[in-house]
Backbone and ligand atoms as CSV (ligand in chain L), in Angstrom:
chain,resi,resn,atom,element,x,y,z
A,1,MET,N,N,11.517,-0.845,-23.296
A,1,MET,CA,C,11.524,-0.667,-21.865
A,1,MET,C,C,10.143,-1.000,-21.304
A,2,THR,N,N,10.101,-1.837,-20.325
A,2,THR,CA,C,8.828,-2.150,-19.740
A,2,THR,C,C,8.264,-1.037,-18.761
A,3,GLU,N,N,7.035,-0.887,-18.709
A,3,GLU,CA,C,6.469,0.142,-17.830
A,3,GLU,C,C,6.542,-0.364,-16.427
A,4,GLU,N,N,6.861,0.496,-15.551
A,4,GLU,CA,C,6.993,0.185,-14.132
A,4,GLU,C,C,5.619,-0.058,-13.478
A,5,ARG,N,N,5.514,-1.046,-12.677
A,5,ARG,CA,C,4.302,-1.342,-11.930
A,5,ARG,C,C,4.696,-1.654,-10.455
A,6,TRP,N,N,3.789,-1.269,-9.624
A,6,TRP,CA,C,4.007,-1.498,-8.139
A,6,TRP,C,C,2.937,-2.468,-7.666
A,7,ARG,N,N,3.364,-3.252,-6.665
A,7,ARG,CA,C,2.398,-4.145,-6.012
A,7,ARG,C,C,2.209,-3.644,-4.641
A,8,ILE,N,N,0.941,-3.561,-4.213
A,8,ILE,CA,C,0.597,-3.131,-2.831
A,8,ILE,C,C,0.125,-4.334,-2.071
A,9,THR,N,N,0.659,-4.538,-0.815
A,9,THR,CA,C,0.152,-5.530,0.114
A,9,THR,C,C,-0.166,-4.937,1.433
A,10,VAL,N,N,-1.106,-5.436,2.059
A,10,VAL,CA,C,-1.518,-5.041,3.352
A,10,VAL,C,C,-1.557,-6.324,4.242
A,11,ASP,N,N,-0.805,-6.322,5.308
A,11,ASP,CA,C,-0.774,-7.452,6.269
A,11,ASP,C,C,-1.950,-7.314,7.205
A,12,ALA,N,N,-2.927,-8.156,6.952
A,12,ALA,CA,C,-4.186,-8.093,7.809
A,12,ALA,C,C,-3.918,-8.421,9.251
A,13,GLY,N,N,-2.773,-9.072,9.545
A,13,GLY,CA,C,-2.445,-9.385,10.868
A,13,GLY,C,C,-1.945,-8.184,11.685
A,14,LEU,N,N,-1.404,-7.186,10.886
A,14,LEU,CA,C,-0.854,-5.962,11.500
A,14,LEU,C,C,-1.868,-4.872,11.483
A,15,CYS,N,N,-2.775,-4.789,10.400
A,15,CYS,CA,C,-3.608,-3.663,10.249
A,15,CYS,C,C,-4.633,-3.580,11.415
A,16,ILE,N,N,-4.722,-2.333,11.955
A,16,ILE,CA,C,-5.666,-2.052,12.981
A,16,ILE,C,C,-6.964,-1.334,12.559
A,17,GLY,N,N,-7.033,-1.151,11.219
A,17,GLY,CA,C,-8.219,-0.544,10.670
A,17,GLY,C,C,-8.392,0.952,10.972
A,18,SER,N,N,-7.198,1.635,11.162
A,18,SER,CA,C,-7.300,3.035,11.480
A,18,SER,C,C,-7.707,3.929,10.294
A,19,ALA,N,N,-7.595,3.325,9.133
A,19,ALA,CA,C,-8.096,3.962,7.865
A,19,ALA,C,C,-7.320,5.243,7.458
A,20,VAL,N,N,-6.082,5.393,8.024
A,20,VAL,CA,C,-5.255,6.486,7.544
A,20,VAL,C,C,-5.019,6.332,6.052
A,21,CYS,N,N,-4.727,5.066,5.684
A,21,CYS,CA,C,-4.440,4.898,4.237
A,21,CYS,C,C,-5.641,5.191,3.364
A,22,VAL,N,N,-6.800,4.836,3.793
A,22,VAL,CA,C,-7.990,5.097,3.043
A,22,VAL,C,C,-8.195,6.602,2.920
A,23,GLY,N,N,-7.933,7.305,3.969
A,23,GLY,CA,C,-8.064,8.749,3.950
A,23,GLY,C,C,-6.944,9.402,3.026
A,24,THR,N,N,-5.816,8.820,3.025
A,24,THR,CA,C,-4.693,9.333,2.190
A,24,THR,C,C,-4.896,9.106,0.737
A,25,VAL,N,N,-5.282,7.872,0.346
A,25,VAL,CA,C,-5.450,7.533,-1.063
A,25,VAL,C,C,-6.742,6.698,-1.226
A,26,PRO,N,N,-7.892,7.286,-1.140
A,26,PRO,CA,C,-9.167,6.462,-1.209
A,26,PRO,C,C,-9.256,5.728,-2.577
A,27,SER,N,N,-8.555,6.129,-3.546
A,27,SER,CA,C,-8.613,5.392,-4.835
A,27,SER,C,C,-7.890,4.036,-4.760
A,28,HIS,N,N,-7.033,3.946,-3.739
A,28,HIS,CA,C,-6.135,2.693,-3.681
A,28,HIS,C,C,-6.340,1.846,-2.488
A,29,PHE,N,N,-7.080,2.339,-1.503
A,29,PHE,CA,C,-7.274,1.511,-0.261
A,29,PHE,C,C,-8.740,1.577,0.100
A,30,ALA,N,N,-9.264,0.513,0.617
A,30,ALA,CA,C,-10.642,0.474,1.082
A,30,ALA,C,C,-10.727,-0.393,2.374
A,31,LEU,N,N,-11.640,-0.075,3.212
A,31,LEU,CA,C,-11.799,-0.879,4.494
A,31,LEU,C,C,-12.772,-1.997,4.195
A,32,LYS,N,N,-12.386,-3.229,4.563
A,32,LYS,CA,C,-13.233,-4.391,4.397
A,32,LYS,C,C,-13.074,-5.187,5.690
A,33,ASP,N,N,-14.222,-5.482,6.328
A,33,ASP,CA,C,-14.159,-6.220,7.636
A,33,ASP,C,C,-13.217,-5.553,8.619
A,34,SER,N,N,-13.206,-4.206,8.681
A,34,SER,CA,C,-12.328,-3.478,9.600
A,34,SER,C,C,-10.865,-3.567,9.287
A,35,HIS,N,N,-10.495,-4.046,8.083
A,35,HIS,CA,C,-9.138,-4.067,7.740
A,35,HIS,C,C,-9.015,-3.387,6.350
A,36,SER,N,N,-7.866,-2.802,6.114
A,36,SER,CA,C,-7.578,-2.194,4.791
A,36,SER,C,C,-7.214,-3.260,3.782
A,37,VAL,N,N,-7.759,-3.102,2.562
A,37,VAL,CA,C,-7.352,-3.895,1.452
A,37,VAL,C,C,-7.044,-2.982,0.255
A,38,PRO,N,N,-6.027,-3.345,-0.587
A,38,PRO,CA,C,-5.766,-2.606,-1.727
A,38,PRO,C,C,-6.890,-2.730,-2.770
A,39,VAL,N,N,-7.295,-1.593,-3.309
A,39,VAL,CA,C,-8.331,-1.695,-4.338
A,39,VAL,C,C,-7.861,-2.457,-5.545
A,40,HIS,N,N,-6.625,-2.224,-5.883
A,40,HIS,CA,C,-5.966,-2.994,-6.962
A,40,HIS,C,C,-4.561,-3.490,-6.435
A,41,GLU,N,N,-4.265,-4.741,-6.652
A,41,GLU,CA,C,-2.971,-5.182,-6.110
A,41,GLU,C,C,-1.792,-4.611,-6.835
A,42,VAL,N,N,-1.982,-4.482,-8.099
A,42,VAL,CA,C,-0.869,-3.933,-8.964
A,42,VAL,C,C,-1.336,-2.603,-9.599
A,43,VAL,N,N,-0.508,-1.577,-9.355
A,43,VAL,CA,C,-0.815,-0.256,-9.744
A,43,VAL,C,C,0.280,0.448,-10.476
A,44,GLU,N,N,0.012,1.584,-11.084
A,44,GLU,CA,C,1.049,2.420,-11.695
A,44,GLU,C,C,1.650,3.181,-10.560
A,45,PRO,N,N,2.936,3.534,-10.708
A,45,PRO,CA,C,3.624,4.363,-9.679
A,45,PRO,C,C,2.812,5.534,-9.258
A,46,ASN,N,N,2.717,5.729,-7.955
A,46,ASN,CA,C,1.910,6.769,-7.359
A,46,ASN,C,C,2.477,7.274,-6.074
A,47,GLU,N,N,2.898,8.496,-5.975
A,47,GLU,CA,C,3.593,8.935,-4.717
A,47,GLU,C,C,2.699,8.931,-3.582
A,48,ASP,N,N,1.428,9.050,-3.745
A,48,ASP,CA,C,0.438,8.992,-2.646
A,48,ASP,C,C,0.416,7.611,-1.922
A,49,VAL,N,N,0.702,6.624,-2.773
A,49,VAL,CA,C,0.768,5.204,-2.228
A,49,VAL,C,C,1.927,5.096,-1.270
A,50,LEU,N,N,3.094,5.671,-1.730
A,50,LEU,CA,C,4.249,5.632,-0.888
A,50,LEU,C,C,3.965,6.382,0.474
A,51,ALA,N,N,3.283,7.524,0.354
A,51,ALA,CA,C,2.982,8.304,1.550
A,51,ALA,C,C,2.105,7.559,2.455
A,52,ALA,N,N,1.119,6.774,1.952
A,52,ALA,CA,C,0.238,6.013,2.742
A,52,ALA,C,C,1.023,4.904,3.496
A,53,ALA,N,N,1.920,4.245,2.768
A,53,ALA,CA,C,2.772,3.237,3.384
A,53,ALA,C,C,3.591,3.736,4.512
A,54,GLU,N,N,4.163,4.979,4.295
A,54,GLU,CA,C,4.978,5.628,5.241
A,54,GLU,C,C,4.171,6.029,6.466
A,55,SER,N,N,2.939,6.391,6.301
A,55,SER,CA,C,2.127,6.945,7.396
A,55,SER,C,C,1.328,5.910,8.149
A,56,CYS,N,N,1.309,4.678,7.638
A,56,CYS,CA,C,0.604,3.642,8.399
A,56,CYS,C,C,1.188,3.395,9.776
A,57,PRO,N,N,0.399,3.533,10.815
A,57,PRO,CA,C,0.960,3.443,12.152
A,57,PRO,C,C,1.523,2.027,12.498
A,58,MET,N,N,1.026,1.009,11.763
A,58,MET,CA,C,1.469,-0.357,12.048
A,58,MET,C,C,2.487,-0.851,11.038
A,59,GLU,N,N,2.886,-0.059,10.043
A,59,GLU,CA,C,3.736,-0.516,8.903
A,59,GLU,C,C,3.181,-1.778,8.320
A,60,ALA,N,N,1.856,-1.799,8.171
A,60,ALA,CA,C,1.184,-2.984,7.564
A,60,ALA,C,C,1.127,-2.954,6.055
A,61,ILE,N,N,1.487,-1.765,5.510
A,61,ILE,CA,C,1.477,-1.623,3.982
A,61,ILE,C,C,2.896,-1.826,3.476
A,62,ARG,N,N,3.021,-2.598,2.413
A,62,ARG,CA,C,4.292,-2.694,1.672
A,62,ARG,C,C,3.984,-2.298,0.231
A,63,VAL,N,N,4.920,-1.574,-0.356
A,63,VAL,CA,C,4.868,-1.250,-1.799
A,63,VAL,C,C,6.096,-1.799,-2.430
A,64,LEU,N,N,5.928,-2.738,-3.345
A,64,LEU,CA,C,7.016,-3.449,-3.955
A,64,LEU,C,C,7.020,-3.184,-5.414
A,65,ARG,N,N,8.232,-3.199,-6.026
A,65,ARG,CA,C,8.349,-3.091,-7.495
A,65,ARG,C,C,8.137,-4.387,-8.078
A,66,VAL,N,N,7.191,-4.438,-8.999
A,66,VAL,CA,C,6.907,-5.694,-9.704
A,66,VAL,C,C,8.120,-6.120,-10.518
A,67,GLY,N,N,8.468,-7.361,-10.419
A,67,GLY,CA,C,9.555,-7.848,-11.216
A,67,GLY,C,C,10.783,-8.088,-10.343
A,68,THR,N,N,11.104,-7.131,-9.448
A,68,THR,CA,C,12.292,-7.292,-8.618
A,68,THR,C,C,11.893,-7.460,-7.219
A,69,ASP,N,N,10.590,-7.109,-6.786
A,69,ASP,CA,C,10.214,-7.194,-5.412
A,69,ASP,C,C,10.972,-6.257,-4.477
A,70,GLU,N,N,11.662,-5.245,-5.049
A,70,GLU,CA,C,12.293,-4.284,-4.242
A,70,GLU,C,C,11.266,-3.587,-3.421
A,71,VAL,N,N,11.497,-3.398,-2.074
A,71,VAL,CA,C,10.611,-2.659,-1.232
A,71,VAL,C,C,10.800,-1.222,-1.407
A,72,LEU,N,N,9.727,-0.487,-1.918
A,72,LEU,CA,C,9.818,0.958,-2.175
A,72,LEU,C,C,9.374,1.754,-0.895
A,73,ALA,N,N,8.498,1.128,-0.154
A,73,ALA,CA,C,7.984,1.812,1.014
A,73,ALA,C,C,7.383,0.754,1.919
A,74,PRO,N,N,7.341,0.802,3.253
A,74,PRO,CA,C,8.074,1.967,3.945
A,74,PRO,C,C,9.541,1.806,3.955
A,75,GLU,N,N,10.238,2.921,4.197
A,75,GLU,CA,C,11.679,2.823,4.342
A,75,GLU,C,C,12.046,2.068,5.653
A,76,LEU,N,N,12.982,1.135,5.579
A,76,LEU,CA,C,13.312,0.345,6.784
A,76,LEU,C,C,14.358,1.036,7.599
L,1,SF4,S1,S,-3.166,2.929,7.722
L,1,SF4,FE1,FE,-2.259,0.906,8.224
L,1,SF4,S2,S,-3.291,0.195,10.136
L,1,SF4,FE2,FE,-4.502,1.922,9.239
L,1,SF4,S3,S,-6.114,0.922,7.949
L,1,SF4,FE3,FE,-4.393,1.442,6.624
L,1,SF4,S4,S,-3.073,-0.475,6.655
L,1,SF4,FE4,FE,-4.400,-0.597,8.351
């Protein structure tokens, strides 16, 4: 069985730099030029990352399952 990995993307065109995600999971998001970027594009499953994607006011964050590209968060 392969270990599950998630991919984090941030749409720079949507992100307003509110830093909610950075405050929620500082280990996984950082502000760069007033926009959020994932610290690592591919990560181990982490509930806090899902929470960050759900709480982004612009829905700029996507969390996808590596391999299937299933969208894990935000819920549509
Ligand atoms: S919470 Fe959303 S809008 Fe705010 S910095 Fe993070 S990605 Fe950008």
